[in-house]
C-alpha positions in Angstrom: 0.0 0.0 0.0 1.3 3.4 -0.9 1.9 6.1 1.7 -0.7 8.8 1.4 2.1 11.4 1.4 3.5 9.9 -1.8 0.2 9.7 -3.7 0.4 11.2 -7.2 4.2 10.7 -7.4 5.7 8.7 -10.2 6.2 4.9 -9.4 10.0 5.1 -9.8 10.2 8.0 -7.4 8.0 6.3 -4.8 10.2 3.3 -4.9 13.3 5.5 -4.5 11.8 7.5 -1.6 10.8 4.2 0.2 14.5 3.1 -0.3 15.7 6.4 1.3 13.2 6.1 4.2 14.3 2.6 4.9 18.0 3.4 4.7 17.6 6.5 6.9 15.2 5.0 9.4 17.5 5.7 12.4 17.2 9.4 11.5 13.4 9.4 11.9 12.6 10.7 8.4 9.0 11.9 7.8 7.5 12.8 4.4 5.6 16.0 5.0 4.6 16.9 1.5 4.8 15.4 -2.0 3.1 15.8 -5.3 1.5 19.2 -5.7 -0.6 19.9 -8.8 -1.0 23.5 -7.7 2.6 24.2 -8.4 3.7 25.5 -11.8 5.3 23.4 -14.4 8.7 24.6 -13.5 8.4 22.8 -10.1 9.6 19.3 -9.8 6.8 18.8 -7.2 4.3 19.4 -10.0 5.7 16.5 -11.9 5.5 14.1 -9.0 9.3 13.7 -8.5 9.9 15.9 -5.4 8.9 15.8 -1.8 9.8 17.3 1.5 11.3 15.0 4.1 12.1 16.1 7.6 14.5 14.4 9.9 16.1 14.5 13.4 19.4 14.9 11.6 19.0 16.8 8.3 22.7 16.8 7.4 22.8 13.0 7.7 19.6 12.7 5.6 21.1 14.9 3.0 24.2 12.6 2.8 22.0 9.5 2.4 19.7 11.1 -0.1 22.5 12.4 -2.4 24.2 9.0 -2.2 21.0 7.5 -3.6 20.9 10.0 -6.4 18.4 12.5 -5.0 18.8 16.2 -5.7 18.9 18.1 -2.4 16.8 21.2 -3.2 16.6 23.0 0.1 17.7 23.0 3.7 14.0 22.4 4.5 14.4 18.8 3.3 13.1 19.3 -0.3 14.4 16.5 -2.4 13.8 15.2 -5.9 14.6 12.1 -7.7 14.7 12.7 -11.5 17.0 9.9 -12.8 19.0 12.6 -14.5 16.1 14.2 -16.3 15.7 17.9 -16.3 12.6 20.1 -15.9 12.8 20.7 -19.7 12.4 16.9 -20.1 9.3 16.9 -18.0 7.8 19.8 -19.9 7.9 17.6 -23.1 5.2 15.4 -21.5 7.3 12.4 -22.6 8.5 11.2 -19.2 7.0 7.9 -18.1 6.4 6.4 -14.6 9.8 4.8 -14.7 11.5 8.1 -15.2 12.4 7.4 -18.8 12.1 9.9 -21.6 10.0 8.2 -24.3 10.7 8.8 -28.0 8.9 11.6 -29.8 6.0 10.4 -31.9 6.3 11.3 -35.5 3.2 12.8 -37.0 1.7 10.7 -39.7 0.8 12.6 -42.9 
């Protein structure tokens, strides 16, 4: 069952956040916000790849998160997992749930 805080996030990101939470369990991590459709398209939270995670030891959480490939976006615990994709990639509407950029469809004449 998916955590309510992760609802709306891409499956690959949910998997990665769960991995981070398990590996940082001693730091008491708590997901306090996730997907946010009200944010603009230049926000990774809008695309379901960012969340805010608080912890008893934010510096240690940052170390664990970056080791797992997360982008550390703020000292408030905002993190994103993009699998190397950029906001421009998301704005093409071609990113799938596994964080892969799908090929462009050629228009048929």
